[in-house]
N, C-alpha and C positions, 0 to 999 in steps of 0.2 A: 504495500500500498502505500501511494507516494504523499507527501506532504506538501502542501502547497501553504506556502510561507509568505506573506505579503511584507517585506521589510518595511515600504514606506510607511504602513499603517502601523506598525509596531512602533515605527521611532516617533512618530507624529504622537501618539496615544502617550508615550514614555517623555517624550522629552518636549510635547508641546507644539512642534512645528514641523512641516514635512520638508526634507531634504531637498535640494536641487538634484534632476538628473543629469548625470556626466554620461557625454558621449566617448567612450573608452575607445581610441584606436586601435587596431589589429597590432599584434607583436611584430614588428619586422621578421625577417627568417634570419638574419645576422646579426651578430653584434657590433661594435664600432669599429672593430677589428678584423672582421671577416669572419668570425668564426661562427656556424651555426647552432642556433639554439637547439633545433628540433634532429630527434633519431626515430628508428622506424622500429618498432615493439612487436611481439606476435600477433596475429591476426591482421598483418599491415595496417595497423593505427600506428600513427605518429605521436610522438611524447615530446614535452619539452624539457629541456637540458642534458642533451644526449652527453654520455660520456664514452670515450675511445681511450684505450691505452694500448700501445704498441699498434697492432692491427685489429685487436678485438673489440667492438661495439660492447659493452656492457651491458646487460640485461634489465630495462627496467627501472635505471638507477636512481637513486636519492642521493645528492653530494651536498655536503658541508666541508666547510675551512673556517679553521683557524690558526690564528699565531698570536704571540706574545713578545715581549722587550724582555730583554735583561737591563734593569736600571740599577745602576750604584745610588743610594742615598744617604748622605750624609748631613747628621743632623747639625744645626750651629748654634752657638752658643749665645744667650743673652737674644734670643731671636726666635722668631715662630718659624717654621718650617724647615725645610732640608734643602740642600742643594741636591738637585738631581743629574747625573751623568747618563747618557743613553750610551750603554756600552754595547749592545749589538740588539738584533732582530731574530728570535730562532727560526728555526726553518717552520714553513707553513704544514699542518697538520690537515689531512683530507681524510673524512670518513665517507665511504661509499656503502650506501646500505640498497639492495635489489632484490628483485624475482625474478627465479627462470621460470616460464610457464611455456610448456610444450601443449600446442593444441591438439597432438596427436593423440593425448591421454597417457604418453609413454614416459616414464623417470628420465630425466635431462641427463643422461649419463654423458655424451658428448660434450655438453656445455660447461658442467662441473668440470669434466676432464680440460677445457680450456682455460676456465679459470685456474686450477690447479698448476698447469703448464705456464699459465703467465707470472703465476707468483713463485714458479721454481726457477726462472730464469737468473735470480739474483743479480740483477744490474738494473742500471738507470731506462726507465723506459718515457717515451715520448707520451705526453696527455695531452688531447684534442678534447675541449670543454669551453662553452662560452664564458662561465665562471672562470676557469682557471687561466683562459687567455687575458681577463682581464685585472686580475689580481698577480700573477705571474708579471714582471718585468720582460722577458724574453726567456728563448729557451727552457720551453716548459718540458719539466723532466721530473718524473717521480720516483720512488723507491716502494715497492709494496713491501710493509712491516708485518703485517698479518692479516690472515685470512680465515674466515670462520663461515659454516652453513649452519644457520640454525635450525633446530627442528621444526618443520611443518606437517605436524601431525594430522591425519585424516585424507592426504592429499597423496596422490601416486605420481601425477604429472608437473608438481609444484616443487622450487626448491628455492630456500630464502638464501641469500648469502652476505656477508658482510666482509670489509678490506678497509685497512687502516694504512695509508700511503702519507711519506713523508717529501717534500719537495726536494730536488736535487739543482738546485742553480747555479748557474756558472758563477763564477768569482776568478779574479787575478790577483797573483801574488805579484806586489812591486818589490823590485831589490830596494834597499835603502842606500 
């Protein structure tokens, strides 16, 4: 049974006025650096925020990226606060969760093997994703640190997966 919810009416009854309707433009196919936002899932449907590692387009991925800075803080005597010295930025940490779905109702042996082979390469791999192309400055490569296959009980043609990666950005050592 589908729910029919009128957001404008709920907003008006709760807050006392009806919000303005906005015309939202369609999402462009590529980001400002030319990387595609879309990939193809099973059943020939496209999905937003495609992720490709090496030559393998990941199955129904959801990607998140984080990083933090290492900062040295020195307290000041007789003053409020501290002096902050930016020491470095850590690697970007990337988490990708997804679900492999076989439309022929067969367990996804080959797809799981492809992910395991990717993990076993033990090398920096190129990553192609609209989000990473905006976050990384150049030379988008990553190293897979761990891979897991969470349980998907009650299904024979579906397998969830999760992988964590770290960025492997280029850097140049300067002679002093």
